[in-house]
PAMAR-431523 format. One record per atom (N, C-alpha, C, CB): residue number from 1; atom name; x negated, z negated, y negated. Coordinates in pm, 1 decimal, padded with zeros to 6 digits, always signed. Atoms other than C-alpha are relative to their C-alpha. Last residue first. Glycine has a CB too. Example, Ala and Ser with C-alpha at 12.3 -4.5 7.8 and 13.67 -1.06 7.14 Angstrom:
<rs>
R_seq_atom_x_z_y
R_2_N_+00082.0_+00006.0_+00119.0
R_2_CA_-01367.0_-00714.0_+00106.0
R_2_C_+00077.0_-00073.0_-00109.0
R_2_CB_-00041.4_+00141.5_-00046.2
R_1_N_-00089.0_+00000.0_+00119.0
R_1_CA_-01230.0_-00780.0_+00450.0
R_1_C_-00090.0_+00000.0_-00120.0
R_1_CB_+00099.2_-00124.6_-00002.7
</rs>
This chain:
<rs>
R_seq_atom_x_z_y
R_120_N_-00105.9_+00075.1_-00009.3
R_120_CA_-00069.2_-00669.9_+01682.3
R_120_C_+00035.8_-00010.5_+00087.7
R_120_CB_+00078.7_+00015.2_-00051.3
R_119_N_-00080.8_+00074.1_-00144.1
R_119_CA_-00384.4_-00392.0_+01629.2
R_119_C_+00093.3_-00139.3_-00058.1
R_119_CB_-00146.6_-00072.5_+00138.6
R_118_N_+00033.3_+00047.3_-00066.4
R_118_CA_-00475.5_-00180.8_+01337.0
R_118_C_+00082.5_-00069.8_+00065.1
R_118_CB_-00072.5_-00033.8_-00033.8
R_117_N_+00115.5_-00023.9_+00061.7
R_117_CA_-00382.8_+00115.5_+01114.8
R_117_C_-00113.8_-00153.2_-00011.3
R_117_CB_+00052.7_+00063.0_-00147.8
R_116_N_+00068.0_+00180.8_+00014.9
R_116_CA_-00093.6_+00177.6_+01346.5
R_116_C_-00088.5_+00011.6_-00141.0
R_116_CB_-00140.3_-00060.8_+00165.6
R_115_N_+00124.9_+00059.9_-00081.0
R_115_CA_+00002.9_+00549.9_+01329.1
R_115_C_+00032.6_-00147.3_-00046.9
R_115_CB_-00174.5_+00064.3_-00047.1
R_114_N_+00027.8_+00059.3_+00128.8
R_114_CA_+00337.3_+00755.3_+01160.7
R_114_C_-00054.9_-00080.6_+00107.9
R_114_CB_+00111.8_-00048.7_-00125.7
R_113_N_-00066.0_+00143.7_-00057.9
R_113_CA_+00302.3_+01064.5_+01321.1
R_113_C_-00021.9_-00086.6_-00085.5
R_113_CB_-00051.5_-00060.4_+00130.9
R_112_N_+00047.2_+00144.8_+00083.5
R_112_CA_+00302.3_+01434.7_+01166.7
R_112_C_+00038.9_-00145.0_+00017.3
R_112_CB_+00037.3_+00010.3_-00129.6
R_111_N_+00176.0_-00045.8_-00036.4
R_111_CA_+00293.7_+01760.2_+01426.6
R_111_C_-00022.5_-00168.0_-00095.0
R_111_CB_-00098.1_+00219.2_-00106.2
R_110_N_+00075.3_+00027.2_-00169.7
R_110_CA_+00699.1_+01806.5_+01322.1
R_110_C_-00177.0_-00023.4_-00028.4
R_110_CB_+00025.3_+00184.6_+00129.6
R_109_N_+00023.6_-00174.0_-00062.0
R_109_CA_+00739.6_+01702.1_+00934.7
R_109_C_-00038.7_-00010.5_+00126.2
R_109_CB_-00124.2_+00101.2_-00073.7
R_108_N_-00020.9_-00095.3_+00218.1
R_108_CA_+00907.4_+01351.4_+00802.3
R_108_C_-00017.3_+00140.3_+00099.1
R_108_CB_-00212.0_-00031.8_-00204.2
R_107_N_-00034.9_+00106.7_+00115.4
R_107_CA_+00745.2_+01119.8_+01132.3
R_107_C_+00039.9_+00113.5_-00107.4
R_107_CB_-00144.8_-00116.9_-00055.5
R_106_N_-00155.1_-00001.1_+00046.8
R_106_CA_+00754.8_+01341.4_+01472.2
R_106_C_+00010.5_-00059.3_-00186.0
R_106_CB_+00099.7_-00132.7_+00127.7
R_105_N_+00019.2_-00122.0_-00017.7
R_105_CA_+00613.4_+01097.6_+01681.5
R_105_C_+00074.7_+00053.4_-00145.7
R_105_CB_+00057.8_+00049.0_+00147.8
R_104_N_-00063.9_-00121.3_-00007.7
R_104_CA_+00677.0_+00741.2_+01500.4
R_104_C_-00021.2_+00181.7_+00030.0
R_104_CB_+00034.7_-00017.2_-00094.6
R_103_N_-00056.7_+00055.3_-00053.7
R_103_CA_+00446.3_+00468.9_+01635.0
R_103_C_+00148.4_+00083.7_+00010.9
R_103_CB_-00018.4_-00119.6_-00050.9
R_102_N_-00096.5_-00068.8_+00072.1
R_102_CA_+00217.1_+00667.6_+01747.6
R_102_C_+00119.8_-00126.2_-00006.4
R_102_CB_+00045.6_+00154.0_+00081.5
R_101_N_-00085.8_-00060.9_-00097.9
R_101_CA_-00111.4_+00399.8_+01873.6
R_101_C_+00126.4_+00095.5_-00170.5
R_101_CB_+00095.4_-00174.4_+00144.9
R_100_N_-00020.0_-00158.7_-00063.0
R_100_CA_-00429.9_+00456.8_+01634.5
R_100_C_+00136.0_+00011.1_+00100.6
R_100_CB_-00151.1_+00046.0_+00105.9
R_99_N_+00015.9_-00107.0_+00103.9
R_99_CA_-00505.7_+00058.2_+01626.8
R_99_C_+00008.6_+00186.6_+00003.9
R_99_CB_-00129.2_-00035.1_-00038.5
R_98_N_+00128.0_-00045.4_+00035.4
R_98_CA_-00340.0_-00079.1_+01865.8
R_98_C_-00015.0_+00103.4_-00096.8
R_98_CB_-00060.3_+00039.0_+00105.3
R_97_N_+00072.5_-00085.7_+00117.2
R_97_CA_-00027.9_-00262.8_+01903.3
R_97_C_-00126.2_+00031.8_-00010.3
R_97_CB_+00010.5_-00050.3_-00110.6
R_96_N_+00098.3_-00000.6_+00092.3
R_96_CA_+00140.7_-00548.5_+02131.5
R_96_C_-00014.8_+00160.5_-00094.3
R_96_CB_-00133.9_-00040.3_+00090.5
R_95_N_+00142.3_-00018.8_-00116.6
R_95_CA_+00325.8_-00607.0_+02058.8
R_95_C_+00041.5_-00002.2_+00078.7
R_95_CB_-00113.5_-00081.7_+00026.3
R_94_N_+00056.3_+00081.6_-00169.4
R_94_CA_+00674.9_-00441.0_+01955.5
R_94_C_-00173.5_+00007.1_-00020.9
R_94_CB_+00058.9_+00128.0_+00192.2
R_93_N_+00101.7_-00004.3_-00134.6
R_93_CA_+00727.7_-00240.3_+01614.9
R_93_C_-00065.9_-00102.9_+00102.2
R_93_CB_-00105.5_+00049.4_-00041.5
R_92_N_+00102.2_+00138.3_-00039.8
R_92_CA_+00969.0_-00266.6_+01365.6
R_92_C_-00032.1_+00076.5_+00154.3
R_92_CB_+00101.5_-00204.3_+00010.5
R_91_N_+00088.3_-00055.5_-00122.1
R_91_CA_+01132.0_+00088.1_+01124.4
R_91_C_-00104.9_-00198.4_+00069.2
R_91_CB_-00157.0_+00177.8_-00104.1
R_90_N_-00127.9_+00049.3_-00190.0
R_90_CA_+01429.4_-00009.2_+00956.9
R_90_C_-00084.4_+00028.7_+00119.8
R_90_CB_+00184.4_+00139.2_+00046.0
R_89_N_-00025.8_+00170.7_+00027.4
R_89_CA_+01209.7_+00003.6_+00590.3
R_89_C_+00078.3_-00036.4_+00152.4
R_89_CB_+00129.8_-00042.0_-00170.3
R_88_N_+00066.0_-00003.9_-00006.6
R_88_CA_+00967.6_+00354.5_+00757.9
R_88_C_+00100.4_-00221.5_-00007.0
R_88_CB_-00100.0_+00120.7_-00075.4
R_87_N_+00052.0_+00023.5_-00147.7
R_87_CA_+01231.4_+00523.3_+00791.5
R_87_C_-00020.4_-00103.6_+00043.4
R_87_CB_-00101.8_+00047.2_+00031.9
R_86_N_-00092.5_-00059.3_-00038.8
R_86_CA_+01356.7_+00521.0_+00397.3
R_86_C_+00032.4_-00103.3_+00137.2
R_86_CB_-00035.7_+00156.1_+00014.7
R_85_N_+00009.4_+00110.4_+00032.5
R_85_CA_+00976.3_+00500.1_+00308.0
R_85_C_+00195.8_-00062.4_+00074.1
R_85_CB_-00051.6_+00004.0_-00187.9
R_84_N_+00070.2_+00041.5_-00109.0
R_84_CA_+01022.4_+00885.1_+00494.3
R_84_C_-00025.1_-00165.7_+00002.3
R_84_CB_-00130.8_+00081.0_-00001.0
R_83_N_-00086.0_-00028.5_-00092.9
R_83_CA_+01303.2_+00957.6_+00269.0
R_83_C_-00032.7_-00088.7_+00082.2
R_83_CB_+00004.8_+00123.0_+00047.4
R_82_N_-00104.9_+00063.6_-00027.7
R_82_CA_+01128.4_+00871.4_-00013.8
R_82_C_+00122.5_-00020.8_+00100.7
R_82_CB_+00027.2_+00016.9_-00071.3
R_81_N_+00045.0_+00083.2_+00010.7
R_81_CA_+00853.7_+01090.9_+00037.2
R_81_C_+00074.5_-00137.5_-00007.7
R_81_CB_-00060.9_+00033.7_-00074.2
R_80_N_-00092.0_+00052.4_-00109.7
R_80_CA_+00997.3_+01352.2_+00112.3
R_80_C_-00069.4_-00126.7_-00004.8
R_80_CB_+00007.3_+00080.6_+00154.0
R_79_N_-00092.0_-00005.9_-00002.8
R_79_CA_+00901.1_+01577.8_-00210.8
R_79_C_+00082.4_-00117.3_+00111.2
R_79_CB_+00002.0_+00125.1_+00007.3
R_78_N_-00030.0_+00096.7_+00133.7
R_78_CA_+00586.8_+01442.9_-00232.2
R_78_C_+00108.6_+00001.2_+00020.4
R_78_CB_-00031.1_+00032.7_-00148.4
R_77_N_-00071.3_-00079.3_+00091.3
R_77_CA_+00545.5_+01680.6_+00136.2
R_77_C_+00029.4_-00109.9_-00089.8
R_77_CB_+00124.5_+00082.7_+00056.0
R_76_N_-00112.8_-00057.7_-00017.2
R_76_CA_+00349.2_+01508.9_+00417.4
R_76_C_+00066.5_+00036.0_-00182.9
R_76_CB_+00093.1_-00113.6_+00107.4
R_75_N_-00100.8_+00027.3_+00117.3
R_75_CA_-00033.9_+01427.8_+00434.9
R_75_C_+00151.9_+00094.1_+00039.7
R_75_CB_-00083.0_+00060.8_-00167.5
R_74_N_-00052.1_-00145.2_+00094.2
R_74_CA_-00087.5_+01418.8_+00787.5
R_74_C_+00034.0_+00002.1_-00119.5
R_74_CB_+00111.1_+00063.7_+00039.3
R_73_N_+00084.7_-00082.2_-00061.1
R_73_CA_-00152.5_+01109.9_+01037.1
R_73_C_-00063.1_+00061.6_-00087.8
R_73_CB_+00049.8_+00079.1_+00082.3
R_72_N_+00004.5_-00193.8_-00051.6
R_72_CA_+00055.3_+00938.1_+00796.7
R_72_C_-00140.5_+00045.8_+00103.6
R_72_CB_-00029.8_+00124.8_-00184.2
R_71_N_+00034.1_-00171.3_+00107.3
R_71_CA_+00003.0_+00566.3_+00789.3
R_71_C_+00082.5_+00111.6_+00047.3
R_71_CB_-00180.9_+00079.1_+00018.0
R_70_N_-00051.4_-00084.6_-00066.9
R_70_CA_+00099.1_+00163.9_+00912.8
R_70_C_-00048.6_+00172.0_-00128.1
R_70_CB_+00185.7_-00064.2_+00031.7
R_69_N_+00045.1_-00127.9_+00084.5
R_69_CA_-00047.7_-00139.0_+00833.1
R_69_C_+00053.0_+00109.8_+00026.1
R_69_CB_-00127.9_+00032.6_+00006.4
R_68_N_+00063.8_-00092.8_-00081.4
R_68_CA_+00154.4_-00405.8_+01060.9
R_68_C_-00006.9_+00073.4_-00166.6
R_68_CB_+00092.2_+00078.1_+00159.9
R_67_N_+00062.1_-00134.8_+00074.8
R_67_CA_+00310.9_-00705.7_+00902.2
R_67_C_-00073.8_+00112.0_+00011.0
R_67_CB_-00052.9_-00020.3_-00065.8
R_66_N_+00112.0_+00010.9_+00083.8
R_66_CA_+00390.4_-01037.6_+01119.1
R_66_C_+00013.9_+00178.6_-00106.3
R_66_CB_-00165.2_-00026.7_+00125.6
R_65_N_+00006.3_-00097.7_+00078.4
R_65_CA_+00654.7_-01224.1_+01257.4
R_65_C_-00121.4_+00048.1_-00009.2
R_65_CB_+00045.5_-00025.5_-00106.8
R_64_N_-00088.1_+00012.7_+00073.7
R_64_CA_+00606.9_-01487.1_+01546.1
R_64_C_-00029.8_+00140.8_-00050.6
R_64_CB_+00002.1_-00122.3_-00084.5
R_63_N_+00098.5_+00079.4_+00134.3
R_63_CA_+00330.6_-01575.3_+01721.4
R_63_C_+00095.3_+00009.6_-00103.0
R_63_CB_-00162.6_+00083.5_-00059.2
R_62_N_-00046.0_+00108.3_-00084.9
R_62_CA_+00503.0_-01386.0_+02062.3
R_62_C_-00042.5_-00137.2_-00104.6
R_62_CB_-00084.7_+00005.5_+00168.3
R_61_N_+00080.4_+00082.0_-00003.4
R_61_CA_+00500.4_-01093.6_+01783.3
R_61_C_+00032.6_-00119.0_+00116.8
R_61_CB_-00009.9_-00037.7_-00132.5
R_60_N_-00118.6_+00152.2_-00101.7
R_60_CA_+00810.3_-00882.0_+01674.1
R_60_C_-00143.4_-00063.2_+00115.0
R_60_CB_+00209.5_+00112.2_+00166.3
R_59_N_+00087.5_+00052.1_-00165.3
R_59_CA_+00580.1_-00659.2_+01429.8
R_59_C_+00040.4_-00101.4_+00050.2
R_59_CB_-00154.0_-00039.2_+00002.8
R_58_N_-00019.9_+00117.1_-00093.3
R_58_CA_+00772.0_-00542.2_+01112.8
R_58_C_-00076.9_+00034.2_+00080.6
R_58_CB_+00126.4_-00033.8_+00058.0
R_57_N_-00126.2_+00043.4_-00122.6
R_57_CA_+00621.9_-00269.2_+00914.4
R_57_C_+00011.3_-00128.8_+00037.3
R_57_CB_-00017.1_+00064.3_+00141.3
R_56_N_+00026.9_+00056.3_-00147.5
R_56_CA_+00381.5_-00176.3_+00688.6
R_56_C_+00122.3_+00002.5_-00013.9
R_56_CB_-00084.0_-00136.2_+00051.5
R_55_N_-00069.5_+00099.3_-00013.2
R_55_CA_+00273.5_+00128.7_+00437.2
R_55_C_+00040.3_-00105.1_+00105.5
R_55_CB_+00070.7_+00040.0_-00030.3
R_54_N_+00070.3_+00171.3_-00099.3
R_54_CA_+00021.3_+00389.1_+00362.7
R_54_C_+00196.1_-00095.7_-00026.4
R_54_CB_-00227.8_-00148.2_-00164.2
R_53_N_-00076.4_+00128.6_+00057.9
R_53_CA_+00158.8_+00774.5_+00297.7
R_53_C_-00074.0_-00124.9_+00082.1
R_53_CB_+00187.1_+00005.9_+00033.7
R_52_N_-00012.1_+00135.4_-00109.9
R_52_CA_-00059.7_+01052.0_+00260.2
R_52_C_+00070.4_-00105.5_+00008.4
R_52_CB_-00092.2_-00064.3_+00009.8
R_51_N_+00034.4_+00158.9_+00015.5
R_51_CA_+00044.0_+01240.7_+00000.7
R_51_C_+00025.1_-00042.4_+00124.9
R_51_CB_+00086.5_-00090.1_-00108.1
R_50_N_+00040.0_+00043.4_-00108.8
R_50_CA_+00086.1_+01662.2_-00037.1
R_50_C_-00017.6_-00135.0_-00061.8
R_50_CB_-00114.5_+00074.0_+00068.2
R_49_N_-00006.3_+00129.0_-00055.3
R_49_CA_+00238.9_+01838.6_-00348.3
R_49_C_-00035.7_-00050.0_+00118.0
R_49_CB_+00095.6_-00030.6_-00003.7
R_48_N_-00050.3_+00053.3_-00092.0
R_48_CA_+00301.3_+02209.7_-00318.9
R_48_C_-00060.5_-00137.5_+00049.8
R_48_CB_+00003.1_+00091.3_+00084.4
R_47_N_-00026.2_-00113.5_-00039.4
R_47_CA_+00212.3_+02474.2_-00587.4
R_47_C_+00108.5_-00068.0_+00107.3
R_47_CB_-00130.4_+00092.7_+00046.7
R_46_N_-00097.7_-00098.9_+00148.8
R_46_CA_+00083.4_+02254.2_-00879.1
R_46_C_+00080.3_+00083.2_+00109.2
R_46_CB_-00123.2_+00143.0_-00144.8
R_45_N_-00141.0_+00105.0_+00084.6
R_45_CA_-00057.2_+02023.3_-00654.8
R_45_C_+00054.8_+00050.9_-00088.8
R_45_CB_-00029.0_-00133.2_-00075.3
R_44_N_-00031.6_+00030.2_-00065.3
R_44_CA_-00231.4_+02262.8_-00377.6
R_44_C_+00127.6_-00105.0_-00103.4
R_44_CB_-00109.0_-00028.0_+00089.8
R_43_N_-00112.2_-00106.2_-00056.7
R_43_CA_-00343.8_+02513.5_-00623.3
R_43_C_+00085.3_-00100.2_+00071.0
R_43_CB_-00059.4_+00132.8_+00112.3
R_42_N_-00011.4_-00044.9_+00076.8
R_42_CA_-00590.5_+02226.7_-00787.9
R_42_C_+00144.3_+00031.8_+00041.2
R_42_CB_-00096.6_+00075.7_-00030.3
R_41_N_-00117.6_+00136.3_+00027.0
R_41_CA_-00663.4_+02055.1_-00463.7
R_41_C_+00110.4_+00088.4_-00107.2
R_41_CB_-00091.9_-00181.3_-00105.5
R_40_N_-00175.1_+00002.2_-00101.4
R_40_CA_-00721.0_+02413.1_-00382.4
R_40_C_+00020.7_-00084.5_-00020.1
R_40_CB_+00038.2_+00011.8_+00154.5
R_39_N_-00090.1_-00095.0_+00107.0
R_39_CA_-00951.4_+02483.4_-00754.8
R_39_C_+00098.7_+00037.9_+00140.6
R_39_CB_-00103.7_+00168.9_-00102.2
R_38_N_-00081.5_+00061.0_+00084.6
R_38_CA_-01118.7_+02146.4_-00663.1
R_38_C_+00092.7_+00082.3_-00061.5
R_38_CB_-00066.3_-00062.5_-00086.9
R_37_N_-00122.5_+00043.5_-00098.0
R_37_CA_-01229.5_+02278.7_-00362.3
R_37_C_+00064.0_-00094.9_-00098.3
R_37_CB_-00044.0_-00080.1_+00160.3
R_36_N_-00096.7_-00032.5_-00040.8
R_36_CA_-01403.1_+02520.5_-00474.6
R_36_C_+00087.1_-00094.0_+00015.9
R_36_CB_-00017.5_+00057.5_+00084.1
R_35_N_+00003.1_-00084.3_-00056.9
R_35_CA_-01631.6_+02364.7_-00768.0
R_35_C_+00123.1_+00032.5_+00114.6
R_35_CB_-00113.9_-00012.7_+00031.4
R_34_N_+00176.5_-00043.9_-00053.6
R_34_CA_-01691.6_+02253.9_-01076.9
R_34_C_+00006.8_+00010.9_+00109.4
R_34_CB_-00128.5_-00095.5_-00015.7
R_33_N_+00043.6_-00041.8_-00134.9
R_33_CA_-01297.8_+02259.2_-01159.0
R_33_C_-00143.8_+00035.5_-00042.3
R_33_CB_+00091.1_+00128.3_+00073.5
R_32_N_+00103.1_+00111.8_-00010.0
R_32_CA_-01267.7_+02240.7_-01532.8
R_32_C_-00057.1_-00000.1_+00110.7
R_32_CB_+00044.4_-00126.6_-00017.0
R_31_N_+00149.7_-00001.8_+00029.5
R_31_CA_-01032.4_+02588.2_-01540.9
R_31_C_-00075.4_-00170.8_+00005.9
R_31_CB_-00014.9_+00075.1_-00169.7
R_30_N_+00050.0_+00121.3_-00008.0
R_30_CA_-00733.1_+02694.6_-01347.0
R_30_C_-00134.9_-00034.4_-00015.5
R_30_CB_+00031.9_-00039.4_+00098.1
R_29_N_+00117.4_+00070.5_-00031.4
R_29_CA_-00553.6_+03046.8_-01418.4
R_29_C_-00043.6_-00145.4_+00023.5
R_29_CB_-00060.0_+00030.5_-00076.5
R_28_N_+00080.5_-00072.2_+00040.5
R_28_CA_-00274.9_+03211.4_-01381.5
R_28_C_-00127.8_-00009.0_-00028.6
R_28_CB_+00037.6_+00029.2_-00065.5
R_27_N_+00080.6_+00057.5_+00072.2
R_27_CA_-00019.9_+03026.4_-01141.4
R_27_C_-00145.5_+00106.0_-00092.6
R_27_CB_-00042.8_-00107.6_+00107.7
R_26_N_+00121.9_-00067.6_-00060.2
R_26_CA_+00284.3_+03108.8_-01096.2
R_26_C_-00121.3_+00001.8_-00074.2
R_26_CB_+00026.2_+00132.6_+00027.9
R_25_N_+00113.1_+00136.8_-00032.0
R_25_CA_+00516.7_+02880.2_-01230.3
R_25_C_-00122.1_+00074.8_+00097.3
R_25_CB_+00093.2_-00159.5_+00112.2
R_24_N_-00076.6_+00078.7_-00131.3
R_24_CA_+00783.6_+03136.0_-01333.0
R_24_C_-00062.5_-00018.5_+00170.0
R_24_CB_+00141.1_+00088.9_+00019.6
R_23_N_-00125.3_+00085.4_-00038.8
R_23_CA_+00735.4_+03137.7_-01657.7
R_23_C_+00086.2_-00048.9_+00113.2
R_23_CB_+00069.9_+00041.0_-00046.3
R_22_N_-00107.5_-00148.5_-00011.3
R_22_CA_+00371.1_+03189.4_-01562.2
R_22_C_+00105.5_-00069.7_-00072.6
R_22_CB_+00062.2_+00069.6_+00180.6
R_21_N_-00137.8_-00031.9_-00075.2
R_21_CA_+00155.3_+02847.7_-01525.5
R_21_C_+00040.6_+00121.5_-00118.4
R_21_CB_+00131.7_-00160.3_+00016.9
R_20_N_-00151.2_-00029.2_+00096.3
R_20_CA_-00175.0_+02708.8_-01695.8
R_20_C_+00047.9_+00082.3_+00123.4
R_20_CB_-00007.2_+00107.6_-00185.6
R_19_N_-00119.4_-00147.7_+00003.8
R_19_CA_-00352.1_+02515.1_-01472.9
R_19_C_+00081.5_+00049.8_-00091.9
R_19_CB_+00101.7_-00005.2_+00083.1
R_18_N_-00109.1_-00009.4_+00051.9
R_18_CA_-00598.3_+02227.5_-01650.4
R_18_C_+00046.1_+00134.8_+00078.1
R_18_CB_-00007.9_-00004.0_-00154.9
R_17_N_-00023.6_-00144.1_+00033.4
R_17_CA_-00884.5_+02050.0_-01498.3
R_17_C_+00186.3_+00009.5_-00092.7
R_17_CB_-00011.3_+00100.2_+00186.4
R_16_N_-00123.8_-00002.3_+00108.4
R_16_CA_-01025.8_+01694.5_-01594.8
R_16_C_+00002.6_+00192.6_+00031.5
R_16_CB_-00053.1_-00078.6_-00217.5
R_15_N_-00012.6_-00071.3_+00091.2
R_15_CA_-01312.1_+01638.5_-01276.9
R_15_C_+00067.2_+00016.6_-00015.9
R_15_CB_-00031.3_+00066.1_-00016.6
R_14_N_-00165.9_+00000.0_+00106.5
R_14_CA_-01263.1_+01337.8_-01122.9
R_14_C_-00032.2_+00122.8_-00107.5
R_14_CB_+00035.6_-00190.4_-00121.0
R_13_N_-00026.8_-00026.2_+00143.4
R_13_CA_-01646.5_+01352.2_-01003.2
R_13_C_+00088.1_-00028.8_-00062.8
R_13_CB_+00001.4_+00094.3_-00029.6
R_12_N_-00008.0_+00056.5_+00093.0
R_12_CA_-01594.0_+01131.7_-00717.1
R_12_C_-00015.3_+00073.3_-00086.5
R_12_CB_-00055.4_-00084.1_-00004.4
R_11_N_+00158.3_+00016.4_+00026.8
R_11_CA_-01482.1_+01428.1_-00484.5
R_11_C_+00002.0_-00150.1_-00072.1
R_11_CB_-00074.4_+00138.7_-00114.9
R_10_N_+00050.2_-00107.9_-00092.8
R_10_CA_-01100.5_+01593.9_-00383.2
R_10_C_-00127.9_-00128.2_+00035.1
R_10_CB_-00050.7_+00189.5_-00084.3
R_9_N_+00004.5_+00170.7_-00070.2
R_9_CA_-00892.1_+01278.7_-00636.9
R_9_C_-00129.4_+00049.4_+00131.7
R_9_CB_+00218.7_-00074.2_+00098.6
R_8_N_+00067.5_-00013.7_-00175.8
R_8_CA_-00954.6_+01614.0_-00912.0
R_8_C_-00055.9_-00139.6_+00096.4
R_8_CB_-00158.8_+00102.7_-00011.5
R_7_N_+00153.1_+00043.2_-00051.0
R_7_CA_-00791.9_+01459.4_-01234.6
R_7_C_+00012.1_+00045.4_+00156.1
R_7_CB_-00040.6_-00192.0_-00018.0
R_6_N_-00012.3_+00032.0_-00152.9
R_6_CA_-00487.1_+01765.3_-01348.1
R_6_C_-00160.1_-00110.6_-00006.0
R_6_CB_-00006.2_+00183.9_+00127.9
R_5_N_+00125.8_+00073.0_-00065.5
R_5_CA_-00373.3_+01843.2_-01614.6
R_5_C_+00013.4_-00072.6_+00011.7
R_5_CB_-00101.5_-00015.9_-00028.0
R_4_N_-00010.7_+00125.9_-00065.0
R_4_CA_-00080.3_+02084.1_-01648.8
R_4_C_-00136.1_-00012.3_-00020.0
R_4_CB_+00060.2_-00014.5_+00148.4
R_3_N_+00031.9_+00065.5_-00031.7
R_3_CA_+00027.2_+02392.4_-01867.8
R_3_C_-00018.0_-00130.6_+00026.0
R_3_CB_-00022.7_+00031.9_-00013.6
R_2_N_+00028.6_+00092.8_+00017.5
R_2_CA_+00272.8_+02655.6_-01981.0
R_2_C_-00104.7_-00056.8_+00096.6
R_2_CB_+00098.4_-00048.7_-00015.0
R_1_N_+00121.7_+00072.3_-00026.5
R_1_CA_+00376.9_+02946.5_-02048.8
R_1_C_-00028.5_-00196.2_-00014.2
R_1_CB_-00090.0_+00079.5_-00104.5
</rs>
């Protein structure tokens, strides 16, 4: 049996939770959450953690090169973050770009897009 200590990030309360797992990795109990959202977060974090990726890409504009903030429009599996960053490092956008424009459709995961976070 093992335990994992987590701090919930779903709301500002920041509940400190303890997740107890059996030897096979199945969840036996979750303690410390004050709402069901905390329990859902702990379950996801222990079984299949995901993250929304934020970064920047180079945008070529008539007035020179700039950096454009980008993010995924859905969380992606944590184990795919390094693969995602390798793609982002080689991505360049051409001006004009508008906030919310999809720069890379089906980025890393089907149905997840890399989008612009500001106009450029």
